[in-house]
C-alpha positions, 0 to 999 in steps of 0.5 A: 533073286534074279540078279543072284541067279544071273551072277551065279550063272556068270561065275559058273560059266567063268569057271567052266570056261577056265576048266575047258582051257588046256595047260598049254593055253593057260600056262602062257597067259599073263594071269598065270605068268604073273602068279608064277613069277611073283615068288621069284620077284619076292625072293629077288627083292628080299635078297637085294635088301641085304646088299649095300648100295655099292654091291647093288650097282655091281648086280647088272644085266642087259636090262639094267644097262638100259633102265639104270641110265634112265632111272639115274635121274631119280637118284637113290630112289631109282632102284626102287622105282624100277621094282615098283614100275615092274609090279605096277605094269605087270599088275595092270596087264595081269588084271586086264588079261584076267578079265579078257581070258575069263580066268577065275581059278588057279590050278596048282598042278599047272604051276608045277607043270610050268616049273617043270617045263621052264626047267626043261627049256633052260637045260635045252638052252644050256645044251645049245650053248654049251660050247660058248665060253661061259666066262664071257657069257656069264660074269665071274668074280662074284660070290655065289649069292650075288650070282644067284641074285643076278640070275633071278634078276636077269630072268625077270627084268631082261625077259620083261624088258626085251621080250614082253615090252620090246617085242610087243612094242616092235610088233605093234609098230610093224602092224601100224606101218606095214599091216603085216600078219601077226606071224610075220610081225612076231618073227621080225620082232623076235630077231630085232629085239634079240639083237637089241638084247645082245647089244645092250650087254655092251652098252653104256658105262656098265657094258662089256667090251664088244666081242662079235662072237659073244654078240652072236651067241647072245643073239642066238640065245635071244632068238631062242628065248624070244621064240619061247616067249611068243609060244609059251609066254613070259612066266615059262621064258623067265624061269627058263632064263633063270635055269640056264643061268643057274646051270652055268653058275653051279657048273662054274662053282663045281669046276672051280672056274 
């Protein structure tokens, strides 16, 4: 009887703790990020299933350049290893953070808020980048479906690799070496990982020809998205990246470029 009372009290305290946390706190948590991006991950994987292996190879982005070279050792299973690894790593973070943040419920209105906020940030990035030659910023020559797949994949995998993994790793290295405060570590990490993000678009057999102007534009976009990740978390940042790409895609489609 006493154990049941303690359990009920703990559950109620967990719920009260969740209720007391604002949208700005919960929406940037890994818990909400995982739930928020899960539908996009499912859509991406289902759409990819309808492509042939040759077509899958052409769906590339900066994260693919890095990961595909490593995953090529797995042969045909490499593409599946990538997807499975994404789920396993993010699920582990999700479960750990769920416990640390003491989150027990999901607020649907917060998820809708994240959708609206991510859309706003994506349009803001587009406005900031509107003078960039989009023919270089976003590969053309693919039909609309493949471009949409590329946009979703870029939002998920590029943000996961270059923001979640890279920024976290670099920040921890700077902490161990220089004992810097978090603000300085994150600032330097965002800049370094943005340069990495931009540079890998030109790396390896799947990369583009190097162009300094495009590199600098992508560096700016990386700093924008990296700062957004540091402030608002993975889910909103990934969706903002997708929205930016969607605007570019449909802008090219409407103008016929």
